[in-house]
N, C-alpha and C positions, 0 to 999 in steps of 0.2 A: 460254669456261671455264666450269665448273659447279659447283655445290656443292648439297650436300643439307642440309635443317633438318627435323628431324623429318618426314621422309618428303616433304618439298617439293623438287623441284629447283630450284637456282637458279644463276644464273652471273654471275660478276663478273670484270672485269678490273681488279684491285688490288693490293695487296702482300703479303708473307710474311715468314717468320722463323725456319725451322729450323735455321738454320746462323748465326744472327744472335748475335754475341759479347753477353755481359752485361757491363753497367756495374758498376762497383764502387762500392757502395753505402756512405754514411756509417754510423756506428754510431746506432741509434735514440737520440734524445735528445740528439744532440750538437748543438753549434753549427752545424756545417757543414750538418748535417740541416736546421735549422732556417731556413736560408737559401735551401736548395734549391727549385726548381720543375721540375715535368713538364709538358711541354705535347703534348697530343694534337690534332691538326687532322682533322677528319672530313669529308669529301665525301658529296654525297647521290646517290640512287638513281635508276635510269632508271624510264620510267614503261611499263607494260606497253602502252599502247596503240600505242606506238612499237616496242618490243622485239618484240611479237606478230606485226610485219611482216616480220621477218626470217627466214631459215631457222635452223631451231633451234638448229643449231651456234654460230650467231653472235650468239645471244640473251644478255642480261645481266640480272641482278637478278629472278630469278624470286622471290625472298624480299626484301623492302624492308630487312631489317636486316643485311645482310652488313657493312657497315661499323660500325654501332653495336655489333653483337656483338662484332667484333674489337676496338673500343675498350675495352669494359667487360672482356674477357679481358685485354688490356693494363694496364688500370688495377689489377686484381687481382694481377698480375704486379708493378707497381711497388709496391704495398702490402706485398707479402711481402718485397720487397728492399731496400725504405727506410723500411719502418715504417708502422704503421697512420695516421700523421698527416702523410704525404708530401704536400706541397703540389702539387696536381693542376689544371692548367688544361685543360678539354674545350672546344674551339672546333669548332662543329658548323654545317654550311651549311644554315640553317632552310629557305630555299625548296624544297629539294628534299624535304623532309619533310613540308612542307606540301601540295606538289602530289600527293606518292604517297599521303598520307592521305586527301587527297579522292578520289583515284582509288580507292582500296581501301576508302573509308568507315570508316577507323580514325583515332584521335587519337595520331599517331605522335608528334607533338612533345610532348604530355602523357605518354606513357610515356618518352620520351628524358629529359624533366626528372625524372620519377620515378627512373631509373637514376642520374642524377646526384645527387639528393638522398640515395639509398639508400647510395650509395658515398663520399659525403661530399666530391665534387669540385666545382670552379667551373665552372659550365658558362656559356658565351659564346657566344649565337647571333650568326652573321654572315649577310651578304646578298650580299656579293662578296668578289672576291679582295682588292681593297683593304681591305675591313674585315678580312679573315683577317691580313693584314699588319700592320694597326693593332692588332689583338688580342695578336699575337704580340710586338710592339714594347714593349708597357705593361710586361713584366716586368722587374724591376730587374736593373742590370749585374751580370754574373757568376753569375746565378741559375739558370738553365736547364741542368739536367745532361742531360735526355732529351728528346728530340723525336720525334714519331711522326707520320706522315701514312697515314691509310686512306681510300681513295677511288679513283676511276677516275683514270688517267694515261696519258699516253704518253711519249716520251723527253724531250719539251721542257716539259710542263706537268703541274701539279696540276690535275686537272679537278675543281673543287667541284661543278659541274652537268655531267651528262652524258646525253643523250637523255631530258631531262625536257620541253624547250621544242622543240627541234628534233630530228628522229630523227638519231642518230649522231653528234651535234655538241654543243657547249659554249658556253654563254652565261655563264659565270662559272669563272675559272681563276687560278692563280698560274703565269704563264710563267717560265722560267728567267732571263730578262732582267730580271725583276721582282725577282729575289732580292736585288740590289744595296741594295733598299730596306729589307731586314730589318737592323736594328741588329746587329751583329756583337758588340758589348760585352755583350748580354744573356747570351752563352752561358758556360758554366763552360769552364774549360780541360778539353780532352778530353772534351766532351760526346756522349753517344750520341745520334746522329741516325740516322733510318732512314725510309726510303719503303717502305709496302707496296703500292704501286701498280705497274702494269705499267711496263716499259722504263725506268724511272727511271735505273739505270744505265749507259744507252747514250748519255746526255748531261747530263741535268739534276744528276748528282751532282758533275761536274766544275765546273759553273756555281756549286753550293751551295759547294764548297770554296774558290772564289774570292771568292765573296761574303761569306761570313760565317766563314771561316777554320776550319771544322770539315768532318770528313768525313761524308758522307751514304752510308749503306749503301743501296744500291738494286738493284733485279733488272735483270739484262740478259736479257730474256725476258718471259713472261707469269707471273701470279701466279693463285693459284687460292685461294677462300675457302670450299671444301668442308670443311676441317678446322675451321672455327668452329662448325658444328655439333655436334661432338663436344668443344668446350670446348678446342680447339687453335688455335694462330696460323696464319695462311694458310701456303700451301706454294708452291714456286716450280717453274716448269717448266725454267728456265735455271740461272744460277748468281749468287751475290752478289758485287757489286763496289763500290768506293767510288771 
């Protein structure tokens, strides 16, 4: 997959939303809105030292910020739909951005923290799949009305790490069999949940439904992050399924 950001080519295998349904928002200032929470889980990028060894069409993440930019676009969408005071938790896999920042000589974690502060969201750094699940589970019962995942994935896993430590492999993930450890009671009725990663709809969406009792919109096929460079959500090569 490929993407373009300010004339830089980048490739990612992660998620999309042009066909995704919109959740109904509570009226700004209502009691219901005050109790609502929005959760965004964000995986890390690959390192160029590994991806440059691949043939060009198989490379990922020429731009470091695919998942970060997609997250901020989604944050802005939530603000428009649910009001400027909507409570948003942004859970980000920190080791991936430390490693890519070291490789590129850029303070990416500082920049991410700056985006969180600018947009008034709660930034939670995590270092593992277990840490991500624990961060999700800390939300109050019945509070989570939207959940979004941005990152690499396959049909069985959210890949928080991909091709950063081992070329083409992951050292940090949430497997579909780990989903049973997510507290299903944190979700509001009919919560809008979506994975913007590749292939989620081919298996993981069904496991999510059984584990947490909510539909998870996922891609059957690959996803493309090129549109985020234009301020749009990622696109999909296949179709959305639950």
